[in-house]
N, C-alpha and C positions, 0 to 999 in steps of 0.2 A: 831508958830508951824512948825516944819520941815516937809519935804516931807515924811520921813520915819514914823514919828508919824501919819501923815495923812493916810498913807496906813495901818498902824496898826489899827487905829480907824475904817477905812472902813471894814477891815477884820472881826472885831468883829460883825458888823451888817450883813455881808454876810455869816457868819458861821451858822451851824445848831443850832437851838434854843434849841434842846433837843434830847436825845436818847430815842427811843421807847422801853420801858421795861414793864414787868408785864401785857402783853397782850397775851392771849392764841392763839394757831394756829387755823385756821378755821377747822371745821369738814368737810373735803372734801378729795377726792382722797383716798378712803378707800372702803372696801367691807362691804356694809350695812347689809349683812346677817352674815358673819363670825364675825363681831364685836358685834353682838347682841345676847348675851348669853341667854337672856330671850326668845326671839323668837325661838331660836334653841331648848330650853327646851320644849316649848309647841308644836312645830312641831314633835319632837321625842315622846312626851307623847301620842299624838293622831295619831301615825302611819304614819306620813308623811315623815319620814327620808329616805325612798327609793328615794325621789326626791331631796335629798340634793345637788347633783351635779348641777341640773338645777336651784335650788333656789340660790345656791352659785354663779353661773354664772350671774344670774339676779341681785343679790346683788352687784356684781362687777360693772355692768353697772349703777345701781342706784347711787352708790357712786362716779361715774366718769362722763361719758358723759351724762347720763340722768339727773343727778343733774344740770348740766349746761343747758341742754335743758329745764328743768322745769323753770328756771329763764327766759330764752328767750321767752318761750311760754306765760308766764304771763306778760312779759314786752310789747310784741307786741300782742295786742288784736286781735281777729278775726274781719274781716271786711265784711260787707254785701254788695253784688252787686245785685241789683234787675234786671238790664238790661245790656246787652253788648253794645258796642259802636255803633252797628247798630240798636239798639232799640228793640232787641228781649229779652223777659223776660227769665232770666236764674235762678234767685233765688239761687245764689251761695255765699258761705262763703269762704273767703280767709284766710288761716291760715299761720302763720310763719312756715318755714320748721322744726323748732324744735318740733312743735306739731306733725307733721307727723312722725318725728323720734321717739317720745314717743309712738305713736300709733303702729307703725311698730314693735318696740322692744317688746312691751307688747303682741301683737298678735302672734308674732313668739315664745314667751315664753309660750303661752297657757293661758294667763290671762282670756280669754273669753271662753275657751273650755276644759281645762285639765280634769275635772271630767267627761265630756260627752264622751271624746275620750278615756280616760283611767279609766274606772269605777272600781277601785279597792280600797282596804282598804287604807285610808289616802289621797285619791285623792282630796277631797274638802279641806282638811287641807293644802295640798301642794299648791293648787291653791290659797287659802286664804293667804298663806305666800307670794306668788308672788304679789297678789293684795296689801297686806300690804306694801311691799317694793315699789311697783310702786307709791302708794299714797305719799310716802316720796319724790319721784322725782316730782310728779305733780298730785294733786287730780283731777284737771279739766278733763284731758284726761281719767281719770278713769270712767267718766260718761258714754260715749258710750261703753266702754269696759264692764262695769257692765250690761248695758241694753242688749247688744248682748249676754252675758253669760246667763242672766236671761230670755231671750226670749225663750230659747229652750223648757222648759216644757210647755209653753203656745202654741207654734207652733205645738208641738206634738199632740195637741188636734185635728188637722186637717191633716189627713194622706197624702192627695194628695199634700197639700201645703208643708208639712214637707219634702216630698220626693224631691220636687223642691228646697226648700230653705235651709234645714239643711246642706247639704254638703258645701254650700258656707258660711253659718254662722260659721261652725266649722273649716273651712279652716284656716291654719296658714299663711295666706297671706293677707296683707293690700293693698288695692287699693283705693286711695283717689279721683280718677277721677269722674267727674260729668257725668257719662254715665249710660245707663240702666243696671240693675242688671245682666241680662243674658250675658253681655259682660265681666263680672268679674269672677274671680275664688274665691275671698273672699269678703264678704259684712259685713256691720255693721247694727245694728238694734237700732232704737230710740223709744221714747214713747211720746204720746200726749193724755193726759187725762183731764187736768185741764181746766176749762172754767171760764170766768170772774164772772159769777153769782153764781158759785157753790163752787169753791175751792176744798176742799177735799170731798165735798158732790157731788159725780159724778152722783147721781140720779137726780140732778138739771140740768144736761147737756141738751143742746138744739140742738146739732148737729144731723141731720137726715140722714138716709141711705135709698136709694131707689134702689130696684133690677133693674139691666139693662135688664135681661131676666128672668131667673128662680130665685126664692128666696130660701134661705136656706144655710146651712154650705158649705163652699168652693165656693159659687157662687159669681159672680161679682156684685158690687153695686156702686152707685154714692153717695158720701158724700157731704153734704152741711152744713156749719157751721163754727165754729172757735175754736181755742184752745189758751188759755191765756198763757200756758207754753208748749212749744215743745222743748224737750231737744235734743241737738246735731242734728240740722236740716240738716246736710250734710250726715246723715246716709242713707242707701239705701232703707230702709223701716221702717215703724212705726206701733206699736200697738196702736190702736185708739178705743175709746169707742164712740158709736153713737146709736141713737134710730132707730131701724127698726120697722116694723109692729108688731113684736112679743115682743118688749121691748128692753131694753138696751143690746146691743150686742157688741162683740169684732171684730175688723177688722184688717187686715194686709194691709197697704196702702203703695205701692211702690212709690219712688220718680219719677220714669219714668213708663209710661204705658207699658204693654206687647207689644204694636205695635211700641214702640220706640219713641213715642211722649212724651213731657213733661207733667207730671201729673198736674192737676189743684190744686196744693197745693202751695199757695202763702205766702211767708214770708212777714210779715208786718214790723217788725223791730227786732233787737237784744235787749235783756235785758241788761241794763247797771248795772251790778251787783257789789257789794262790794267785793265779793269773787268768787272763782270758775271761775276766769277770763279767763283762757285759753280755757274753754269750752263755746261754743256758745249756749245760750238759747234764744228762739225766741217766737214771737207771729205769728200764722199762720191762714189763712182762707182756707177753702175747698170750691171750687166753681164747684161742680160736680166732685170731685176727685175720681179716680178709686180705689177700694179696694175690697179685698176678705173677706167674713165673715169667722171668725175663731172660730170654736167650735159651740155649739148649740145656736140657736137664742134665744134672751132674757136672756142668761146666760153669758153676757159679763163680769160682775164683777167676777163671778166664774172662767171664763177662764183666766182672766188676773191676778187673785190673786196669782197664782203660780209664776208669774213673779215678782209681788210686794214683795212676801215673800223673794225671792232671792235678790232683790235690797235692801230690808231692812237689810238683813244679811250683804250685802256689806257696808251699812252705819255703821254697828257695826265695821266691819273690818277697814273701812276708818277712823273713829273717833279714834279707838284704835291706828292706825298708826300715826295719827296726834299727839296724846298724847305721843306715843313712841318716835317720833323724837323730839318733844318739850323737853321731859325729857332728851333725849340724848344730846341735845344742851346745856341745863342747866348744866348737869353733866360735860360735856366736858369743858365748859367755866369756871366753878368754880374750876375745877381741875387744870387749867392753870393760875390761878390768885390768888394773895394773898391780904389780907387786915388786918389791925390792927395787923401785925406781924406774921400772920399765913396763910397758904394756905386756900383759901376761903371755899373749901368744907370740911375742917377740923374744921371750926368754929362750936361750938355746935348748935347754933340756925339755922345756914344754913344747918347743917346736918339734923336737924329735918324737915326742909322744903323739902330738896332734897329727903330724904327717903320717906316722905309722897307722894311726886309727883311720885316717883318710884313705890310705892305699888298701887297707883291709876291706873297708866298706865298698870301695870302687871295684875291687877284684870280685867281690860277691855279686854285685850288680852286673858286672860284665858277663859272667858265665850264665847268669839268669837270663839276660837278654839274648845271649847267644843261643840258649836253649829255646827261647821263644821264637827266635829266627828259624831254628830247625823245625819247630812245630808249624811254621808258616809254609813249609815245603813238604807237605805230607805225601806228595807223589814221588819224592826223591828218596829212594831206599837208603842211601848213605845217611841222609839227614835223620831218618827215622831210627836207624840203628844207633846213631849218636844220641838221639833223645832217649832211647831205651835204657842205655847205661848211664847217660849223663844226668838223668833225673835222680837216680839213686846216689851217684857220686856227689852231685851238688847238694842234695838234701842232707846227706851225712855231714858234709864239711861245713857248709854255710850255717846250718842250724846249730851245729856245735860251737862254732866260732862266735855266735851272736851273744851268748851269755857273758863271756869274758870281755868281749868288746864293749858291751853296754856298761858293764861295771867300770871299765877303765875310763869311759866317757864321764860316768858319774863322779869318779875320783877327780877328774880334771876340773870339774865344776866345784867340787868340795862339798861341804855339809849341806849346802842349798840343794844339791842333787838328791838328797835323801827325803826332802820334804814332798809331801803328796801334791802340793800345788805345782810342782815341777813334773813334767811328763816323763822324765827319766826314771822316776820311781816306778811308774807303771810299766815302762819299757823293760826294766830289769826283771820285774815279776813275769812279764810276758815272754822274755827271751827263751826260757827252756821249753815252751809249749811246742813249737814247731819241731824241735828235736825229738820229742816223744810221740806226738800225734802222727798218724799215718806210718807207723813203724819206727822204732827207736834206732839208734846207731847200728847196733848189731844186725838188725833186720835189713837195713840198707846195704851193709857190707855183704850179707848173705845173698841179697838180691843181685848185687854185682857179680858174685860168683856164679849164681844161677844163670845169669845172662851169658857169661863167658862159656859156660858148659853147654847150654842149650841153643844159644844164638851166637856162635863164635864170631860172626861178622860184626857184632856190636863192639867188641873190644878192638877189633881191627879198625873199625871206623873211628873209634875214640883215639887210638894211637895215631892214625893217619891225620886226624884233626890237629893233634899236638905237633906232629912233624911237618906241618905246613910252614913252620918257622925254623926248621932244622938248619943249623949253621949260624943262627943269630946269636946264640949264647952257648959256649962250650959246656958250662956246668949244667945247663938245662938238657943238652944232648946226652950228657953222662947220666943224668937222672932217668931219662927215658930208656937208656940201655939197661939200667938197673931194674926198671920195671919189666922190661922184656925178659931179663934173666929170672925175675921172680915168677913171671907167667909160665916159664918153662919147668917149674917145679910144683905141679898141681897137688902133690901130697902135703904141701905146707900151706896151701891156699887159705884154708879156713883159719888156722892158727894165726897167720900173718895178715889176715884180711884188712884189719884197720890200717896197718902201715901201708898196704898196697893202695887202698882207697885214698888215704891221705896224699900219697905221692901222685896218684892220678889227678886229684883235685888241684894240687899245687902246680903241677905241670900244665893242666888245662887253663888255670887262671893266668899263668905266665904267658902261655901261647896266645891267649885271647888279648891280653894287654899289649903284647908285642905286635900283634897283627893289626889291631884296630884301636888301641888306646893311646894315651899320652906317654911320650918318651920318658919324662921324669918319673911318672908313676910306675911304668914298666921296669925301669932301671932299679928303682927303690925296692919294688916287689921281688925282683930276681935276686938282688944282692942280699936281701934280708931273709928270704924264704927258700931260695934254691942254693945260693952260695953259702948260706948259713953263717954269715957274719953276725956277731952279737949273740944275745940270748933269746929266750923264748917269750919274754914279757914284751908288751908294747913299750916303745921308747928306746929300742936297742938298734936303731938304724945305724949303719956304718958311716964313717966320715966321708964327705964328698957328695952326699945326697942333697939335692936342692929342696930342702924342707919348705922354704918360703914359697917356692913356686907351687909345690903340692898343696900347701895350705890355701894359697890364693885360689887354686882351681876348685877346691872343695868348699870354700867359704860361701855361705849363703849370700847372694847378692840381692839385698832387700830393697823393695820399693814400698816402704811402709805407708799405710793410709789410715 
């Protein structure tokens, strides 16, 4: 063999093995709000369009620097340091700088404060849009943001503490330093309710509260006990349930005592979670920790329930967001890839799957924004009754649907969806979190029953909301009559609670889409969820559905830069 032939043979092995073709571009460097026609529709429908400039600005960040920050904050987990190098107890969590970037951006955008600072028509809707977008960058950092936002109604129960704390809670300034609250302009609020022996049954709590001097609302106490879950332990204060002499009471426990000494709240360890990784969740012990009683003694659950109602609402928004981004990823990927001679999202069976995923995602967002609209009308008793039961119904249904939905989006993409470089892997691990946090499915169903028994007006308001579209669809009308029949047999309520809440959720989604949504989406939802054509897997829409129109509506409209 000659030298030239040797070189030619070597070049064959050194050359590229193939050209990369038939791969879509990544969904990045885009405006996450401007590209989302569905989100823009529901913001405008429920009076949030006055905040479009602010939401658009945040959408730009989410599609650019915050998207990158979300990957970094999840790659580099929070680290717990119990003591410093000199042996002093510090109970400090170290986060990657990307986590602080996410927190600062969200707080500056009003994720934690917008409706409280700008209480006008559409304020909760606008804030929900910002929270929806932020979740697509990183759900984990949304945890302390949600708790800070939701703490406001609870803290307002104690006027003297509210005067001291609310200006710092509502400030659009993020300060991550481990220093006393009074040295900061802006603070964040966490929550510590769950104990080992009780779980969601907070009445089984054993943490005790002892008055330091006087007893009663606003007074100082020492807390002794533990919490099995304390979310975001680097917050500046925590809402805590503990037993005082008068019963289970609510307390505001600062991370530092008013005298500047470290409070006796000791972190035992961080939870090693499968999802929600950027957010630190911890186990803590209170060894005489300083706290103020918040609200009336013995009325702790009543005091904190307003916070829980808001965090449950955010679970709805968060799971809707996870589904929205998962669907966007599936739609974007399939639109840039061909198989068997045609573009993948033009294949009939794939169109059925994609359209089904799109209507599920939109139906979740629709009732989340409808609930935000109710929260914007707090002086309207009917709206508040709807919100009372709607937050439990919505949290149960949307958060449960998110896991299967996210998986199906992943399958639409294929093996690439399993790779950690793709956001879907993180979304899939994240999807179960909201269904479990703030009360699992059974707790939500029992809360619906409790509302029906103690606030009968709430179920009446809910049924009235659905019957605003009475006569629009015979099968929907039949389903509502079936619900009424089920309500007339209270002896079976608890055993059949899940089927009841599922029916309430599906009818509410149907009515909301019929009343304010897109005709193609509403028709597809009713025929597949109410008329029950097809099976229970995604991709079983009946014939005659305009899948192409639904896909076009949900497709991200990108202005890449």
